Biotite code that builds the C-alpha atoms (Angstrom):
import biotite.structure as struc

atoms = struc.array([
    struc.Atom([36.424, -41.648, -170.953], chain_id="A", res_id=1, res_name="MET", atom_name="CA", element="C"),
    struc.Atom([36.825, -40.934, -174.809], chain_id="A", res_id=2, res_name="LYS", atom_name="CA", element="C"),
    struc.Atom([38.097, -37.918, -176.002], chain_id="A", res_id=3, res_name="THR", atom_name="CA", element="C"),
    struc.Atom([34.791, -36.457, -177.403], chain_id="A", res_id=4, res_name="ILE", atom_name="CA", element="C"),
    struc.Atom([33.242, -37.044, -174.065], chain_id="A", res_id=5, res_name="ASP", atom_name="CA", element="C"),
    struc.Atom([35.967, -35.301, -172.255], chain_id="A", res_id=6, res_name="LEU", atom_name="CA", element="C"),
    struc.Atom([35.737, -32.171, -174.967], chain_id="A", res_id=7, res_name="ILE", atom_name="CA", element="C"),
    struc.Atom([31.770, -32.116, -174.673], chain_id="A", res_id=8, res_name="THR", atom_name="CA", element="C"),
    struc.Atom([31.837, -32.127, -170.759], chain_id="A", res_id=9, res_name="GLU", atom_name="CA", element="C"),
    struc.Atom([34.486, -29.215, -170.665], chain_id="A", res_id=10, res_name="LYS", atom_name="CA", element="C"),
    struc.Atom([32.634, -27.382, -173.269], chain_id="A", res_id=11, res_name="THR", atom_name="CA", element="C"),
    struc.Atom([29.261, -27.673, -171.215], chain_id="A", res_id=12, res_name="LYS", atom_name="CA", element="C"),
    struc.Atom([31.282, -26.323, -168.398], chain_id="A", res_id=13, res_name="ASN", atom_name="CA", element="C"),
    struc.Atom([32.438, -23.481, -170.477], chain_id="A", res_id=14, res_name="ILE", atom_name="CA", element="C"),
    struc.Atom([28.992, -22.506, -171.676], chain_id="A", res_id=15, res_name="VAL", atom_name="CA", element="C"),
    struc.Atom([27.326, -23.010, -168.291], chain_id="A", res_id=16, res_name="LEU", atom_name="CA", element="C"),
    struc.Atom([30.129, -20.367, -166.960], chain_id="A", res_id=17, res_name="ASN", atom_name="CA", element="C"),
    struc.Atom([29.314, -17.896, -169.423], chain_id="A", res_id=18, res_name="ILE", atom_name="CA", element="C"),
    struc.Atom([25.290, -18.410, -169.440], chain_id="A", res_id=19, res_name="LEU", atom_name="CA", element="C"),
    struc.Atom([24.776, -18.757, -165.758], chain_id="A", res_id=20, res_name="PRO", atom_name="CA", element="C"),
    struc.Atom([20.998, -18.435, -165.873], chain_id="A", res_id=21, res_name="ASN", atom_name="CA", element="C"),
    struc.Atom([20.992, -21.948, -167.615], chain_id="A", res_id=22, res_name="ILE", atom_name="CA", element="C"),
    struc.Atom([20.742, -25.275, -165.602], chain_id="A", res_id=23, res_name="ASN", atom_name="CA", element="C"),
    struc.Atom([23.070, -28.084, -166.450], chain_id="A", res_id=24, res_name="ARG", atom_name="CA", element="C"),
    struc.Atom([19.805, -30.368, -167.037], chain_id="A", res_id=25, res_name="GLU", atom_name="CA", element="C"),
    struc.Atom([18.571, -27.958, -169.462], chain_id="A", res_id=26, res_name="ASP", atom_name="CA", element="C"),
    struc.Atom([21.678, -27.915, -171.778], chain_id="A", res_id=27, res_name="LEU", atom_name="CA", element="C"),
    struc.Atom([21.730, -30.725, -174.081], chain_id="A", res_id=28, res_name="THR", atom_name="CA", element="C"),
    struc.Atom([24.116, -31.345, -176.697], chain_id="A", res_id=29, res_name="GLU", atom_name="CA", element="C"),
    struc.Atom([21.462, -30.263, -179.505], chain_id="A", res_id=30, res_name="SER", atom_name="CA", element="C"),
    struc.Atom([20.227, -27.424, -177.538], chain_id="A", res_id=31, res_name="SER", atom_name="CA", element="C"),
    struc.Atom([20.271, -24.194, -179.490], chain_id="A", res_id=32, res_name="ASN", atom_name="CA", element="C"),
    struc.Atom([22.759, -21.815, -177.585], chain_id="A", res_id=33, res_name="LEU", atom_name="CA", element="C"),
    struc.Atom([21.461, -18.628, -179.139], chain_id="A", res_id=34, res_name="PHE", atom_name="CA", element="C"),
    struc.Atom([17.914, -19.432, -178.080], chain_id="A", res_id=35, res_name="SER", atom_name="CA", element="C"),
    struc.Atom([19.346, -19.836, -174.410], chain_id="A", res_id=36, res_name="LEU", atom_name="CA", element="C"),
    struc.Atom([20.681, -16.561, -174.448], chain_id="A", res_id=37, res_name="GLY", atom_name="CA", element="C"),
    struc.Atom([24.140, -16.512, -176.467], chain_id="A", res_id=38, res_name="LEU", atom_name="CA", element="C"),
    struc.Atom([24.494, -13.335, -178.135], chain_id="A", res_id=39, res_name="ASP", atom_name="CA", element="C"),
    struc.Atom([27.552, -11.836, -179.899], chain_id="A", res_id=40, res_name="SER", atom_name="CA", element="C"),
    struc.Atom([29.481, -10.424, -176.869], chain_id="A", res_id=41, res_name="VAL", atom_name="CA", element="C"),
    struc.Atom([29.103, -13.526, -174.779], chain_id="A", res_id=42, res_name="ASN", atom_name="CA", element="C"),
    struc.Atom([29.905, -15.700, -178.191], chain_id="A", res_id=43, res_name="ALA", atom_name="CA", element="C"),
    struc.Atom([33.246, -14.104, -178.547], chain_id="A", res_id=44, res_name="MET", atom_name="CA", element="C"),
    struc.Atom([34.001, -14.786, -174.599], chain_id="A", res_id=45, res_name="THR", atom_name="CA", element="C"),
    struc.Atom([33.259, -18.291, -175.397], chain_id="A", res_id=46, res_name="LEU", atom_name="CA", element="C"),
    struc.Atom([35.527, -18.271, -178.446], chain_id="A", res_id=47, res_name="VAL", atom_name="CA", element="C"),
    struc.Atom([38.226, -17.014, -176.339], chain_id="A", res_id=48, res_name="LEU", atom_name="CA", element="C"),
    struc.Atom([37.490, -19.515, -173.643], chain_id="A", res_id=49, res_name="LYS", atom_name="CA", element="C"),
    struc.Atom([37.395, -22.493, -175.651], chain_id="A", res_id=50, res_name="LEU", atom_name="CA", element="C"),
    struc.Atom([40.925, -21.404, -177.492], chain_id="A", res_id=51, res_name="GLN", atom_name="CA", element="C"),
    struc.Atom([42.396, -21.074, -174.245], chain_id="A", res_id=52, res_name="SER", atom_name="CA", element="C"),
    struc.Atom([41.225, -24.238, -172.594], chain_id="A", res_id=53, res_name="ASN", atom_name="CA", element="C"),
    struc.Atom([41.727, -26.608, -175.637], chain_id="A", res_id=54, res_name="PHE", atom_name="CA", element="C"),
    struc.Atom([45.095, -25.054, -176.633], chain_id="A", res_id=55, res_name="GLY", atom_name="CA", element="C"),
    struc.Atom([43.901, -24.354, -180.206], chain_id="A", res_id=56, res_name="ILE", atom_name="CA", element="C"),
    struc.Atom([43.010, -21.180, -182.472], chain_id="A", res_id=57, res_name="ARG", atom_name="CA", element="C"),
    struc.Atom([40.114, -20.790, -184.345], chain_id="A", res_id=58, res_name="PHE", atom_name="CA", element="C"),
    struc.Atom([40.486, -19.529, -188.122], chain_id="A", res_id=59, res_name="ALA", atom_name="CA", element="C"),
    struc.Atom([38.267, -16.218, -188.885], chain_id="A", res_id=60, res_name="VAL", atom_name="CA", element="C"),
    struc.Atom([35.880, -18.483, -191.260], chain_id="A", res_id=61, res_name="ASN", atom_name="CA", element="C"),
    struc.Atom([35.399, -20.857, -188.189], chain_id="A", res_id=62, res_name="ASP", atom_name="CA", element="C"),
    struc.Atom([33.650, -18.568, -186.193], chain_id="A", res_id=63, res_name="ILE", atom_name="CA", element="C"),
    struc.Atom([30.028, -18.438, -187.402], chain_id="A", res_id=64, res_name="ASN", atom_name="CA", element="C"),
    struc.Atom([26.867, -18.763, -186.112], chain_id="A", res_id=65, res_name="ALA", atom_name="CA", element="C"),
    struc.Atom([26.406, -22.300, -187.567], chain_id="A", res_id=66, res_name="GLU", atom_name="CA", element="C"),
    struc.Atom([29.547, -23.482, -185.706], chain_id="A", res_id=67, res_name="ASN", atom_name="CA", element="C"),
    struc.Atom([28.595, -22.272, -182.153], chain_id="A", res_id=68, res_name="PHE", atom_name="CA", element="C"),
    struc.Atom([24.634, -22.919, -182.305], chain_id="A", res_id=69, res_name="GLN", atom_name="CA", element="C"),
    struc.Atom([25.171, -26.030, -179.971], chain_id="A", res_id=70, res_name="SER", atom_name="CA", element="C"),
    struc.Atom([27.559, -27.888, -177.767], chain_id="A", res_id=71, res_name="ILE", atom_name="CA", element="C"),
    struc.Atom([27.135, -30.600, -180.456], chain_id="A", res_id=72, res_name="GLU", atom_name="CA", element="C"),
    struc.Atom([28.656, -28.445, -183.372], chain_id="A", res_id=73, res_name="MET", atom_name="CA", element="C"),
    struc.Atom([31.031, -26.966, -180.900], chain_id="A", res_id=74, res_name="ILE", atom_name="CA", element="C"),
    struc.Atom([32.335, -30.295, -179.915], chain_id="A", res_id=75, res_name="VAL", atom_name="CA", element="C"),
    struc.Atom([32.866, -31.284, -183.835], chain_id="A", res_id=76, res_name="GLN", atom_name="CA", element="C"),
    struc.Atom([34.936, -28.161, -184.649], chain_id="A", res_id=77, res_name="LEU", atom_name="CA", element="C"),
    struc.Atom([37.075, -28.632, -181.479], chain_id="A", res_id=78, res_name="ILE", atom_name="CA", element="C"),
    struc.Atom([37.881, -32.062, -182.250], chain_id="A", res_id=79, res_name="ASN", atom_name="CA", element="C"),
    struc.Atom([38.719, -31.199, -185.833], chain_id="A", res_id=80, res_name="ALA", atom_name="CA", element="C"),
    struc.Atom([41.057, -28.772, -184.806], chain_id="A", res_id=81, res_name="LYS", atom_name="CA", element="C"),
    struc.Atom([42.769, -30.947, -182.431], chain_id="A", res_id=82, res_name="GLN", atom_name="CA", element="C"),
    struc.Atom([42.619, -33.565, -185.064], chain_id="A", res_id=83, res_name="GLY", atom_name="CA", element="C"),
])
């Protein structure tokens, strides 16, 4: 499995853990996480869990709605941080 696929799968699992009312089938890589129920409180939980699981640190300017809007955007950010 490619690195991007592994990051994607791990990220999906973390998001599904934070948003328990979402089915795996309903969560695509381009789904808008905010329209699925992500809010500012669980977004910070998501940031912390991603940092912990991937061994990375997001800069303050990385933490914005655009970067965390979808699995696809999160994966790009994580991949760049692991670069």
